[in-house]
C-alpha positions in Angstrom: 80.0 76.2 246.6 83.6 75.4 245.7 84.2 73.9 249.2 81.1 71.8 248.9 82.2 70.4 245.5 85.7 69.6 246.8 84.3 67.9 249.9 81.9 65.9 247.8 84.6 64.8 245.5 86.8 63.9 248.5 83.9 61.9 249.9 83.3 60.1 246.7 87.0 59.3 246.2 87.4 57.5 249.6 87.8 53.8 249.1 87.5 51.4 252.0 87.0 52.3 255.7 89.7 54.8 256.4 87.7 56.5 259.1 87.8 59.7 257.1 84.5 59.0 255.4 82.7 58.5 258.7 84.1 61.7 260.1 82.9 63.6 257.0 79.5 62.0 257.3 79.1 62.8 261.0 80.2 66.4 260.5 77.8 66.7 257.6 74.9 65.4 259.8 75.8 67.9 262.6 76.0 70.8 260.1 72.8 70.1 258.4 71.0 69.4 261.7 72.3 72.8 263.0 71.0 74.6 259.9 67.6 73.1 260.2 67.4 73.8 263.9 68.6 77.4 263.2 65.9 77.8 260.5 63.1 76.6 262.9 64.5 78.7 265.7 64.4 81.8 263.5 60.9 81.1 262.2 59.7 81.0 265.8 61.5 84.2 266.5 59.9 85.8 263.5 56.5 85.3 265.2 57.8 87.1 268.3 58.7 90.1 266.1 55.3 90.1 264.5 53.8 89.9 268.0 55.7 93.0 268.9 54.6 94.8 265.8 51.0 93.9 266.2 51.1 94.7 269.9 52.3 98.2 269.0 49.9 98.6 266.2 46.8 97.3 267.9 47.4 98.1 271.6 49.8 101.0 271.6 53.4 101.7 272.7 52.8 100.1 276.1 52.5 96.7 274.3 55.3 97.0 271.8 57.4 94.3 273.4 54.8 91.7 274.2 56.1 89.1 271.7 54.0 86.2 270.5 52.5 84.8 273.7 51.8 88.3 275.0 49.9 89.0 271.8 47.9 85.8 272.2 47.0 86.7 275.8 46.1 90.4 275.1 44.1 89.5 272.0 42.1 86.8 273.9 41.1 89.5 276.4 39.9 92.0 273.8 39.2 90.3 270.5 38.4 86.7 271.4 35.1 86.7 269.4 36.4 88.8 266.5 37.6 87.1 263.3 41.1 88.3 264.0 41.1 86.8 267.5 39.8 83.5 266.2 42.4 83.4 263.4 45.2 84.3 265.8 44.1 81.6 268.3 43.8 79.0 265.5 47.3 79.9 264.1 48.8 79.7 267.6 47.2 76.3 268.3 47.8 74.7 264.9 51.3 75.9 264.1 53.1 78.4 266.3 53.0 76.4 269.5 54.9 73.7 267.7 57.6 76.1 266.5 57.9 77.6 269.9 58.0 74.2 271.6 60.8 73.0 269.3 62.7 76.3 269.8 62.4 75.7 273.6 63.9 72.3 273.2 66.7 73.6 271.1 67.5 76.2 273.8 66.9 74.1 276.9 67.4 70.5 276.0 69.1 69.3 272.8 69.3 69.5 269.1 67.6 66.8 267.1 69.9 65.3 264.5 68.7 64.7 261.0 69.4 61.3 259.4 71.2 60.2 256.3 69.2 57.7 254.4 71.0 54.3 254.3 73.6 55.3 257.0 73.7 53.4 260.2 75.9 54.7 263.0 76.9 52.0 265.5 79.8 52.2 267.9 81.7 49.4 266.4 81.0 49.5 262.7 79.6 52.5 260.8 78.3 51.7 257.4 79.2 53.9 254.5 76.7 55.2 252.0 76.9 56.1 248.4 75.6 59.6 248.8 74.3 61.8 251.6 70.5 62.1 251.4 69.4 64.0 254.5 66.0 63.1 255.8 63.9 64.2 258.8 64.0 61.7 261.7 61.0 60.5 263.8 62.0 62.7 266.7 61.5 65.9 264.6 58.3 64.4 263.1 56.8 64.1 266.6 56.8 67.9 266.9 55.1 68.7 263.6 51.9 67.1 262.4 52.4 68.3 258.8 55.2 65.7 258.3 54.4 63.2 261.0 53.1 60.4 258.9 55.3 60.9 255.8 58.1 58.6 255.0 61.6 60.0 254.1 60.9 63.7 254.1 64.0 65.5 252.9 65.5 68.2 255.1 65.2 70.6 252.1 61.5 69.8 251.7 60.9 70.2 255.4 62.7 73.6 255.5 60.6 74.8 252.5 57.3 73.7 254.0 58.0 75.1 257.5 59.1 78.4 256.0 56.1 78.6 253.7 53.7 77.7 256.5 55.1 80.3 258.9 55.2 83.1 256.3 51.7 82.4 255.1 50.3 82.2 258.6 52.0 85.5 259.6 50.9 87.2 256.4 47.3 86.1 257.0 47.4 87.5 260.5 48.8 90.8 259.3 46.1 91.1 256.7 43.4 90.1 259.2 44.6 92.8 261.6 43.6 95.4 259.0 39.9 94.6 259.8 40.3 95.8 263.4 39.0 99.2 264.5 42.2 100.5 266.1 42.0 103.3 268.5 43.3 106.7 267.3 45.5 106.9 270.4 47.4 103.9 269.3 48.2 105.2 265.8 
């Protein structure tokens, strides 16, 4: 916290275009973007861990490493018409495919940078801003319907909502799995 305060004071004390302000802003954008990417990456990974757990619980030790997509496929074979299967399919379609898609883009393509409200980065003349207010950009909004049509969603709000949505979805699935008649051989 002390580093953040000293960096913030340093940023506020810069007068005029020394170049130092722009470097600080660009580094802050990269760091905050990395943190949001990392959070989303780990939320998607959490669903893989739950997939492994439910695979072991429901289908036995042979399926303890099936991850999320393996759980979807196996459950569609066996429990497609059961409430648990329907809920899993719905959660997968409505939320987890989006997390996994974004995670795949982080791994295979690129990170999507957040924005600083009021900051315009051009090659010739960067504009300075009074404070750093990080918001989600349109590229990230394209992945996630829950923020797609909202204006100026802060990174903090986005992180909170994505975390809550993931945890609630996984908790509901764990609770729904309790209604399954699990074979004695798997226990």
